[in-house]
N, CA, C and O of each residue as an XYZ file, in Angstrom:
340
protein
N     -94.458    -82.178    -24.799
C     -93.923    -82.044    -25.442
C     -92.977    -81.312    -25.884
O     -93.163    -80.800    -26.988
N     -91.816    -81.065    -25.242
C     -90.436    -79.758    -25.973
C     -89.741    -80.918    -26.783
O     -89.916    -82.136    -26.804
N     -89.004    -80.182    -27.350
C     -87.730    -80.597    -28.057
C     -86.269    -80.338    -27.301
O     -85.245    -79.877    -27.807
N     -86.502    -80.797    -25.875
C     -85.398    -80.639    -24.618
C     -86.081    -81.154    -23.995
O     -86.159    -80.536    -22.933
N     -87.174    -82.662    -23.999
C     -87.678    -82.691    -22.955
C     -86.253    -83.967    -22.854
O     -85.378    -84.084    -21.997
N     -86.548    -84.858    -24.255
C     -84.986    -86.645    -24.021
C     -83.824    -85.299    -23.311
O     -83.127    -85.578    -22.335
N     -83.769    -83.907    -23.950
C     -82.185    -84.118    -23.243
C     -82.296    -84.000    -21.298
O     -81.544    -83.881    -20.331
N     -83.462    -84.104    -21.552
C     -84.126    -83.777    -20.371
C     -83.481    -84.518    -19.020
O     -82.663    -84.373    -18.112
N     -84.492    -85.437    -19.595
C     -84.603    -87.553    -19.268
C     -82.684    -88.158    -19.340
O     -82.330    -88.850    -18.386
N     -81.813    -87.908    -20.246
C     -80.711    -87.805    -19.750
C     -80.045    -87.348    -19.268
O     -78.936    -87.842    -19.069
N     -80.433    -86.080    -18.809
C     -79.472    -85.452    -18.224
C     -80.038    -86.101    -16.255
O     -79.310    -86.219    -15.269
N     -80.951    -86.266    -16.335
C     -81.821    -86.990    -15.187
C     -81.226    -88.272    -15.336
O     -81.025    -88.772    -14.230
N     -81.019    -88.690    -15.882
C     -80.291    -90.419    -15.586
C     -78.534    -90.123    -15.410
O     -77.692    -90.587    -14.642
N     -78.496    -89.423    -16.188
C     -77.214    -89.658    -15.486
C     -76.495    -88.963    -14.564
O     -75.315    -89.254    -14.369
N     -77.120    -87.951    -13.878
C     -77.116    -87.412    -12.212
C     -77.357    -88.486    -11.607
O     -76.399    -89.164    -11.235
N     -78.606    -88.893    -11.368
C     -78.758    -90.220    -10.542
C     -77.889    -91.317    -10.598
O     -77.439    -91.780     -9.550
N     -77.561    -91.851    -11.824
C     -76.421    -92.340    -12.100
C     -75.126    -92.384    -10.530
O     -74.737    -93.111     -9.616
N     -74.899    -90.765    -11.264
C     -73.724    -90.317    -10.756
C     -74.081    -90.008     -8.888
O     -73.160    -90.126     -8.079
N     -75.145    -89.717     -8.547
C     -75.295    -89.937     -7.555
C     -75.538    -90.462     -6.794
O     -75.703    -90.113     -5.625
N     -75.701    -92.358     -7.714
C     -75.839    -93.961     -6.774
C     -74.422    -94.178     -7.102
O     -74.327    -95.359     -7.438
N     -73.829    -93.880     -7.134
C     -72.101    -94.380     -7.524
C     -71.576    -93.445     -6.383
O     -70.614    -93.985     -5.836
N     -71.856    -92.321     -5.880
C     -71.106    -91.591     -5.170
C     -71.227    -92.071     -4.283
O     -70.208    -92.346     -3.650
N     -72.997    -92.565     -3.559
C     -73.290    -93.335     -2.445
C     -72.420    -94.017     -2.213
O     -71.352    -93.725     -1.673
N     -72.918    -95.379     -2.741
C     -72.145    -96.660     -3.193
C     -70.852    -96.683     -2.602
O     -70.625    -97.187     -1.502
N     -69.940    -96.098     -3.385
C     -68.620    -96.210     -2.839
C     -67.819    -95.216     -1.974
O     -66.601    -95.332     -1.840
N     -68.826    -93.843     -1.157
C     -68.726    -93.497     -0.096
C     -68.458    -94.319      1.051
O     -67.982    -93.731      2.021
N     -68.633    -95.376      1.133
C     -68.256    -97.143      2.557
C     -69.127    -96.403      4.102
O     -69.434    -97.043      5.107
N     -69.269    -95.512      3.958
C     -70.229    -94.414      4.718
C     -71.823    -95.221      4.851
O     -72.333    -95.584      3.791
N     -72.516    -95.464      6.055
C     -73.786    -95.476      5.806
C     -73.914    -94.627      5.726
O     -73.269    -93.660      6.132
N     -75.114    -94.752      4.971
C     -76.833    -93.394      5.072
C     -77.192    -92.892      6.764
O     -77.740    -93.405      7.740
N     -76.654    -91.835      6.496
C     -76.812    -90.549      8.157
C     -78.895    -91.068      7.915
O     -79.675    -91.099      6.963
N     -78.957    -91.315      9.134
C     -80.527    -90.523      9.687
C     -80.867    -89.282      9.764
O     -80.214    -88.425     10.360
N     -81.972    -89.090      9.133
C     -82.670    -87.998      9.344
C     -82.587    -87.532     11.393
O     -82.925    -88.340     12.258
N     -82.174    -86.392     11.631
C     -82.442    -85.820     12.686
C     -83.822    -86.137     13.396
O     -84.719    -86.802     12.879
N     -83.855    -85.683     14.395
C     -85.635    -86.091     15.402
C     -85.718    -84.819     15.904
O     -84.595    -84.317     15.866
N     -86.666    -83.942     16.432
C     -86.882    -83.510     17.597
C     -87.573    -84.043     18.226
O     -88.742    -84.240     17.892
N     -87.002    -84.487     19.462
C     -87.618    -84.652     20.706
C     -88.294    -83.711     21.181
O     -88.261    -82.498     20.975
N     -89.071    -84.506     21.996
C     -89.754    -83.519     22.614
C     -89.325    -83.330     24.727
O     -88.649    -84.057     25.455
N     -89.814    -82.523     24.918
C     -89.493    -81.819     26.001
C     -89.322    -83.353     27.339
O     -88.166    -83.750     27.489
N     -90.285    -83.984     28.071
C     -90.821    -85.395     27.905
C     -89.405    -86.287     27.127
O     -88.331    -86.664     27.596
N     -90.015    -86.387     25.743
C     -88.422    -87.659     25.417
C     -87.574    -87.247     25.622
O     -86.691    -88.028     25.976
N     -87.266    -85.933     25.563
C     -85.666    -85.804     26.045
C     -84.929    -85.453     27.749
O     -83.718    -85.340     27.941
N     -85.977    -85.335     28.804
C     -86.337    -85.142     29.733
C     -85.507    -87.557     30.095
O     -84.453    -88.130     30.367
N     -86.995    -87.904     29.798
C     -86.117    -89.359     30.281
C     -85.573    -90.243     29.593
O     -85.979    -91.403     29.519
N     -84.119    -89.564     28.737
C     -83.471    -89.930     28.083
C     -82.102    -89.133     28.967
O     -80.975    -89.615     28.851
N     -82.265    -88.273     29.570
C     -80.860    -87.972     29.683
C     -81.734    -88.138     31.999
O     -81.108    -87.855     33.020
N     -82.915    -88.559     31.918
C     -82.868    -89.067     33.474
C     -82.868    -88.055     34.541
O     -82.360    -88.179     35.656
N     -83.627    -86.830     33.972
C     -84.072    -85.256     34.629
C     -85.960    -85.164     35.197
O     -86.984    -85.847     35.188
N     -85.551    -84.085     35.549
C     -87.194    -83.576     36.343
C     -87.713    -82.851     34.793
O     -86.707    -82.406     34.240
N     -88.866    -82.630     34.020
C     -89.172    -82.022     33.008
C     -89.232    -80.444     32.932
O     -89.213    -79.829     31.866
N     -89.318    -79.779     34.349
C     -89.493    -79.176     34.972
C     -87.675    -77.860     35.198
O     -87.724    -76.636     35.077
N     -86.594    -78.538     35.465
C     -85.341    -78.889     35.072
C     -85.080    -78.423     34.401
O     -84.879    -77.215     34.279
N     -84.933    -79.839     33.244
C     -84.906    -79.527     32.047
C     -85.332    -77.796     31.593
O     -84.682    -76.802     31.269
N     -86.435    -78.045     31.740
C     -87.213    -76.429     30.788
C     -86.342    -75.176     31.138
O     -85.888    -74.227     30.498
N     -86.305    -75.702     32.762
C     -84.962    -74.123     32.956
C     -83.669    -74.451     32.299
O     -83.456    -73.363     31.764
N     -83.054    -74.907     32.099
C     -81.794    -75.437     31.545
C     -82.052    -75.464     30.434
O     -80.999    -75.393     29.800
N     -83.191    -75.554     29.569
C     -83.000    -75.223     27.966
C     -82.688    -73.921     27.606
O     -82.836    -73.449     28.734
N     -82.424    -73.117     27.037
C     -81.251    -71.856     27.509
C     -80.042    -72.205     27.076
O     -79.423    -71.742     26.118
N     -79.699    -73.128     27.901
C     -78.443    -73.376     27.807
C     -77.808    -74.298     27.071
O     -76.581    -74.401     27.061
N     -78.382    -74.834     26.584
C     -77.940    -75.871     26.545
C     -77.450    -76.256     25.049
O     -77.422    -75.129     24.554
N     -76.997    -77.247     23.892
C     -76.423    -76.558     22.849
C     -77.450    -77.359     22.116
O     -78.056    -76.629     21.332
N     -77.818    -78.465     22.093
C     -79.322    -78.813     21.383
C     -80.098    -79.009     21.761
O     -80.391    -80.179     22.008
N     -81.362    -77.422     22.195
C     -82.452    -77.621     22.441
C     -81.967    -76.108     21.601
O     -80.942    -75.462     21.383
N     -83.662    -76.042     21.269
C     -84.275    -75.554     19.891
C     -85.888    -74.477     20.943
O     -85.689    -74.618     22.150
N     -86.604    -73.994     20.794
C     -87.336    -73.179     21.071
C     -87.527    -73.139     19.950
O     -86.784    -72.790     19.033
N     -89.558    -73.854     19.958
C     -89.447    -74.337     18.734
C     -91.245    -72.978     19.171
O     -91.902    -72.900     18.133
N     -91.991    -72.017     20.488
C     -93.387    -72.203     20.444
C     -92.395    -70.762     21.370
O     -91.261    -70.330     21.578
N     -93.966    -70.511     21.675
C     -93.884    -69.300     23.112
C     -93.025    -70.069     24.527
O     -92.387    -69.463     25.388
N     -93.205    -71.272     24.451
C     -93.177    -71.827     26.035
C     -92.497    -74.025     25.827
O     -92.255    -75.124     26.325
N     -92.570    -73.166     24.726
C     -92.288    -74.568     23.698
C     -90.980    -75.307     23.555
O     -90.569    -74.776     22.522
N     -89.750    -76.461     24.014
C     -88.702    -76.753     23.397
C     -88.705    -78.324     22.986
O     -89.208    -79.420     23.234
N     -87.662    -77.542     22.078
C     -87.328    -79.164     21.185
C     -85.215    -79.336     21.161
O     -84.125    -78.861     20.843
N     -86.184    -80.678     21.942
C     -84.237    -81.523     22.328
C     -83.460    -82.289     20.320
O     -83.538    -83.291     19.608
N     -83.236    -81.812     20.330
C     -82.179    -82.174     18.667
C     -81.270    -83.752     19.268
O     -80.241    -83.602     19.927
N     -81.720    -84.983     18.991
C     -81.237    -86.308     18.976
C     -80.061    -85.777     19.127
O     -79.611    -84.967     19.937
N     -79.491    -86.503     17.979
C     -78.104    -86.320     17.597
C     -77.334    -85.697     18.586
O     -76.413    -86.250     19.188
N     -77.716    -84.534     18.755
C     -77.004    -83.358     19.696
C     -76.918    -83.751     20.919
O     -75.849    -83.485     21.468
N     -78.255    -84.692     21.966
C     -78.628    -84.788     22.608
C     -77.538    -85.984     23.294
O     -76.859    -85.816     24.307
N     -77.588    -87.275     22.400
C     -76.834    -88.054     21.983
C     -74.802    -87.581     22.591
O     -74.233    -88.089     23.558
N     -74.301    -86.694     21.782
C     -73.446    -86.345     21.433
C     -72.943    -86.013     23.147
O     -72.092    -86.482     23.901
N     -74.044    -84.892     23.244
C     -73.889    -84.549     24.959
C     -73.096    -85.349     25.509
O     -71.931    -85.226     25.886
N     -74.045    -86.447     25.534
C     -74.608    -87.370     27.068
C     -72.936    -87.881     27.090
O     -72.437    -88.320     28.127
N     -71.816    -87.705     25.234
C     -70.567    -89.347     25.661
C     -69.952    -87.720     26.030
O     -69.825    -87.530     27.239
N     -69.686    -86.920     25.416
C     -68.785    -86.154     25.817
C     -68.246    -86.194     27.704
O     -68.843    -86.471     28.744
N     -67.024    -85.816     27.417
C     -66.485    -85.644     29.776
C     -66.700    -84.422     29.774
O     -66.565    -83.770     30.809
């Protein structure tokens, strides 16, 4: 134990309390972490054929290339895109 440990512990406690108070007072619900959907999951949500979605993936703003021929699709981006006019 070093002489600074009690100071660090007090600092951590104050930061934790401040963050908890900020979250409590924000009035906004906590954001869910974004999820990366597979090609099959995204195609099912969009009602599209998997091959058609794979062809369109490079032009979609919520698509992310995660491998040589593998695409991932951000759930939040896909949901926003489905609602936009």
